[in-house]
N, C-alpha and C positions, 0 to 999 in steps of 0.2 A: 086345224091350227095346232092341235096337240101333236100330230104326226110331224109337222114342220119343225116344231120346237124340239122334239126328240132328235130329229136329224141334225139340227144345229148343235145340240149338246154332245152328240157322239162323233162329230167331225173332228178328225185329227189333223195336225199340221201337214202331213204328207198327202192328205185327201184334198187339200185346197191350195197347196203351194203352186201347182201348175196353173190353175185359174188366175191366181193373183199375179204370177209372173207374166202371163199373157196380157192381162189387163194393163199392167204397168208399161210393158213394151209398146202397147198400142197407143200410148200417150206420148207424143213427140215432145221431148224435152231437150232438143239439140242445143248445145252450148257452143257458140261460135267464138266466145271470148271477147266480143266487142259489144255485147248488149243487144244484138240484133235478133237473137233467137226467141222462141216462144216463152222461155222461162219455165219455171217448175210449178207454177201456181196450180195448174189443172191436176198434175200428179199429186201435189200436196193435198188438194181437196179430196182426191180419191183415198189417200192414206187416212185422212181425217175421218172419212165416212166408214172405212173398214175398222177403225179403232173405236169410234163412237157407237157403232152398231153392237159391239160387245160390252158396252158400258164403261169404257175408258174415257178420260177427259184430256185429250191432247190439246196442245196449243199450236196454232199456225203463226209463224213469225216471218215477216217480210223485211228484208234489208232495203228493198225498194220495190215499187209495184211490179208484181209478177215473179220476183225472185224469192221463192218461198221455201221455208224449212218447217219441219214438224217435230215437236218434242213432247214426250209423255213420260212421267215417272210412275213406276209401279212399286208400291211398298213391299218390302221383303219381310221375312220372318224376324230378322235381326237388323234393324236399321242402324244399330250402333257400329256395325261393320262398315268398312269402306265399300261404297257402291260400285256397280259395274255399268259402264256405258256400252250399249250395243248399237252401232250406228252404220248407216249407209248413206249414199248420195243418190239424188233423184235425177240429176242431169246426165246426159250422154254426149259423146262427141258426135259431130254431124256424120251423115251417111249419104253418099251419092247413089241414088236408087239404080242408076244405069249400071253400076258395077256389081250389083247383087243378083243372085239367082231368084230372090223373092223380094217382096216389098219389105224394106227394112223396118217399117212400123206396122206390119201386118200381123206380127206374132203368130205366124203360121206354124203348125205342127207338121213336120216332114222328116222322114227317116228317124222317127222316135226322138226328135229333138224339137225344142222351140227355137225358131229362127227369128232374129231381129236385133236391131241396135239396142244394146243394154242387156242382152241375154247373158253375157259374160261380165260386163262392166257397167253397172253392177245390180241390175234389177233382179237377177237371180237371187242374190243375197237379200235384197230388199224384200222379196217375196218370202224367203225363208223366215226372216225376222218377223214380218207381219203375221205369217201363219202360226208361228210359235207364240207370239204375244196374244193373238186372238184366242189361242187355246188356253193360255193362262187365265185370261179374263172369263172365258166361257165356263171353265171348270172351277173358278174361284181359287185357283192354286196360287199360293204366295211363293215367290222364289226365295232362296235362302237369305239373300240380301237385296237392298234396293236396286232396281234396274232403272236406268235412264235410257230410253229408246229414242234415237234421233234419226231423222231423214233429212239430210242437208241439201241445200242448193249449191251450185257453182263449183263443185269439186274439180271439174275438168278445166277450170281456169284458175286453179290455185286456192279456191275456197274463200276468196276475198268477200264475196257477197253471200257466203254460206257459213261454213263452220267458223271461219275467222271472225266474221261479223257477230255471230251468235256468242262466241266466247268473249268477245270484247264488250258487247252491249248487254248480254244476258248471262253472265257467268253463274248467277245464283241457280240456274237450272241444273247445274252440275255440282251443287254443294254436296260434299261428302263422297264424291266419286273418286276412286283411286286407280281404277284399271278400265281398259276398254278393249273391245274387239271390233274389227271391221273387215275390209276386203283384202283380196289378193294373197290369201294364205289358206292352208288346209285342203288344197286340191291335190290329187294324186298323180304320180308318174309311175310308169311300169318299165322295168328293165330286166335283162337276163342276168342270171348268176352263173358261176362256173359249174354249179351242179346241174345246170340245164333247166332249172325252174325259173319262172318269172317271179320277180319280187315287186310288190307294190309299196310305194313309200309316199307319205303325205308330207308336203312342204309347209311347215308352219312358219309364218313370217314373223321374225323377231327384230328386224332392223330395216331401216329405209335410208337411202341416200338423201342428202340435202339437195335443194334446188337453187340454182342461180340463173335466171333468165336475163341475159345481158344484151345491151345495145351498144354496138361499136359504131362510132361516127368519125369518119376521116374528114379532115379539113384541108383545103387547098386553095388554089387561085383559079377563079373562074376565067373563062376565055373562049376564043373562037376555036372551033374544032380543027381548023386548018393551020393553026399556029402551034409550034412546039411549046410544051408546058412541062417543066420539071417539078411542078407542085400540084400534079393532077390528083384530086381527091379519090377518084375511082381507082387509080393505080395504087395509091397508098393503102386504100382499103383492101385491094386484092393481095397486096404483099402481106398485110397483117393476117388476112384469112389463110394464106399459104403457110405462114409461120405457125399459126395456132393449129392448123390442120395437120401439119407435119410433126407437131410435138408429140413425143411418146410419154404418156403419163405413167409414172412408175407403179408397179403392182404392189399391193399390200393386202394380205389376207386377214380381214377382221375376224373376230371370234365366230360369228355366225357362218361366214363363208368357209372358214377352216373346218368347223364341225360338220358342215354339209359335205365337203369334199372327203373328209375322213370317213363319214358315214357311208357315202356312196362306195368308197373303196372297200370298206369292210364287208358291206352287203354283197357287192358284185364280185369281189376277188380281184378287181382291177387296181393296179398300183398307179400312183402319179408322183410327179416331182413338181416343185414350185414353178419351174420353168417349162413344164410339159404336162398339160392337162388333157392330152389328146385321147386318153383311155377313159376318163371319167365324165367329161362334159357331154359326150354323145348319149350317155345313159339318161340324161334329163329330157331328151326329146325336144318338144317345143319350148320347154321352160329354159332351155340352154341360153337363149338370148338374155333373159332376165338375169341369169347368174353371171354371164360374161360381162354384163354391164356393172357388176359389183366387184370386179377384180381390181379396179383402179378408178380414179376420177375420170370423167369423160367430158368432152366438149364437141358439140355438133352444130354447125351453121344451118339455119332453117329458113331465113328470109333475107332478101336483098332489096334495097331501095336507093335509086340514084338517078339523077338527071331528068330533063324534061323535053329535050330536043336533040336530034341526031348530031347537029353541028355545033352544040354548045357544051363546053367542058364545065361541069357543075362545080360549085365551090364546096360541096359536101357530098358524102356517100355513106350509107348506113347498112349494117347487117345485124341480124338477130342471132344470138348464140345461146344455145341451150346447154348449160353446164350442170352436171350432177356430181356431188362430192361425197366421199365417205365420211363417217363420223369423225370430227376433229380436223378435217382437211379444208374447211372453208377459207380461212385466211391464206393458206398456202396456195390454193387454187386461184383466188382473186389476184394475188401478187404475181403469179405466173402469167395469167392472161394479160394483165396490164403491161408486164415487161415484154411479152411477145407482140402485143399490139403496136408498141412503139410510140415515139414522142408525138406523132401527128394524128394519133387516133385516140379519141376520148372513149372511155369505157364507163357506161352508166348501168345501174341495176334497175331493170324493169320489174322484176319480182324475185324475191328470195324466200326460202323457207328452210327450216332446220333439218338436220339429219337426226335419225332416231336409232337407238340401240338398246334393246331390252334383253334380259337374261333368258336363256333357254332352260329355266329351272324355276321352282317355286310352285305354290299351290295352284295358281291359275293355269300354268302350263300343264300341270298334272291333270287338272280337270279337262282340259282340251284333249290331251292324250287319251284319257280314260273314255271320253265320249266317242272318239274315233275308233278305239280298239274294241269297244263294246259292239260296234257294228261291223268291224273288219279286224278280227282278232289276229290274223297273220301278217298284218301290215307293219311297216316301220314308220317312224315319224322323225323327221329331220328338220333342223332350222334352216332358214335362208334369209338373205337380205334382198329387199326389193330395190330395183334400180330406179323405179318411179317414186311416186309419193301418194299418200292418202290423207284423209282428214284427221288421222291420229296426230299429225303434226300440230294442228291447231289446239287439240286437247292437251298437248304437252305443256302449253302455257299455263294450264291450271294444275299442273303436277300430276297429270293422269298418264300412266304407262300403257301404251297401246300395242296390240298384236294384230296380225292379219290372220283371220280365222273364218273363212267362208267355205265350209267343208263340202267337197264334191268328190265322189268316187267316179273316176272317169274311165271310159274304155281305153285300152292300151294303145289303140290305133288312132285316137282322136288328137289332132294337133291343136291342143287347147290354148296354150299361152299366147301364140301369135294372133289369136282372135281378139285380144284386148286391142281396141281401136282398129281392128281389121275388118275385112270384107266377109260377108256370110257368117257373121257371128251367130253362134247357136249353143244351146246347152241341152244335154240329154235329159229326158223326162225322169229316168230312173236316178240320175245324178242329183236332180233337184229333190226328189223324194228322200234319197239318202241324206242329203244335207239337212233337210227339215228334221229328220229323225235324230241326227247327231246334234244339231243345235238345240232341239228339245231336251235331250239328255243333259247337255252342257248347262243350259239355263236352270234346269231343275236341280243341279248339283253344284252350282257356282258359288 
């Protein structure tokens, strides 16, 4: 027993982050967005056991049966300072096993990577957080300020049953918290410079586009399929879809995007113009898609629903539209969509969430930079805006400023960013260990 206790006491975050990541991936928490999935309860119970094992007292919170989040507060050396939230989500998007090389919930180690749904989004970061928090508890180390550590449900469906529910019903859990870190930032890209050397840069997420999931419903006159009909709802919807799809959203370079492009240009020696990014965007590799999505507002049709029989013209037809808007653009985007939809098409909001924009400066940013550079001194660190969204949106309602900081040093040839919601999702073992070391440094100095 003494030997076992000593082993536990000397375990570092990088020693157990791989095990924890595999354990989490092995728990299917697929979120289909309609309540039909397994929920997060089993994963939340696993998190509870990992935290209680080291003497912490987390709380499991259900918004409804099976939709579970976990929150624990760790007292800091100076509780009078604004606290820091470190949070992740436990749900994942579904995976079709037939499309994968491996079982998406097998957590298999192959080619020095852990493969499985959630390896990138975001059970890798969950594992880093758990490994670091367990180390704090085992060693009796107090962070500089209070930490509120959260593992939320339902992020992949907008957080309605996860972060948003917790913020609305249990805001006291975040009393005194002023800043937060979470997913989709802090990972590296590697690109050539004019000197012939490769440059590694970490993308620190400082902004997020807002979300508007819209439903367009065209109304018309029902009738027999053999009879001419100039009020056909399907046609009216198709015309609205064509107008919106053909619309060119104007470009606008918000601060984080401008700083990213300027940084890439300075580091690589490649120049760019506002109307020609052909030299700098390829430097981002797989992250290019995320950045291209932040050059302007976007709108993409994702689902259609109309009719019930081949020879019946329906009186209505509907389409789902996924819109993402830059900070300050929501009203303009909604007005544009409604105008393009036309008088016979009703536009309703299925789900919306705010855009975020935080400064690439200040004490917290300096601490994130310092933790990365301590492990990778020759790297550069650049800001960027995320085209998607995170649970930082929900915390903003409590006045908490959030950043994306899930640190990963990635192989130059790994096409990482497209694995978010992609097939054959995987994370390198050494990248996980690197992230655990960086996060440990950051939390110790935050």
